[in-house]
N, C-alpha and C positions, 0 to 999 in steps of 0.2 A: 631151626629147621622144622621142628615139629609144628610150630605155630603157623608157618607158611603153608605147610601141607594141610593143616586143619582148616585154615581160612579158605584155601582153594577148594577143599572138599565141601565145606558148607556152602560156599558160593555156587559151586556146580549143582549141588542138590537143590538149593533154592531156585536157581536159575532154570533148571530143568523142570521143576514142578510148577512154578508160578509164572514162568515166562520172563523174557528179557526186561520188560518194563518194571516188573516188581523187583527184579534183581537190581536194576539201576536205582530204584527208589531206596532199597535197603543200603546199597553201597554209598549212595549220596548222603543218607542220614548218618552212617558210620563215619564218613569223612568229615561231615560238619561237626559232629561231636568230638572226634579225636583232634581236629585242627583248631578247636576253640581255645583261645588263650587261657580261659578260666579252667578248663579241663586239664590243659597242660600243666598249669600251676599246681593243681591238686595232685596230679600224678607225680610231679617232681617232688613235691613236699612229702608224699607218701614214700617214694623211693629213698629220699634222704633219711627219713625216720627209720626205715627198715635197715638201711646201710649203717646208720649210727648204732643200731641195736646189735647187729651181727659183726661189727667191726672189731678186730682184735686189738686195734690201737687204743691207747688210753684216752679218756675224755680230756679235753683241753680247756683251759680258762684263758681268756684274752687278758693280757697284761697291759699292753699299750700299743697304740698305732704309731708306726714310724712315719708313714705317709699314707696317701690314699690307697696304695696297693699293697703295703707291707704291714703286717701285724705280728707282734711278739706273743707267742702262746706258751703256756706252761701246763704240764700234766696235773690233773686233779689228784690230790692226796687221797681223798675219800669221795667216791662217786655219789654216795648217798647224801653228802653235805649239800650238793648243788640242788638236789631234788626236793629238799625240805622247804 
């Protein structure tokens, strides 16, 4: 909710000061950057890394793949062993 209000406020201020044309230019650049597949991949990777760091679940090791959609996982005994 805060993000939406913030973006709307910034958009209003920029639009009021610089005019509609400049606002459309800024909004178009924002859309082009955020809709870019490379940007989305970087953001998704960052979100996954952050989620893995703060996750209360134990780290898992892949044991075997049953088929293309199913994999057997096992909790790591020592999380530092995998990072070495």
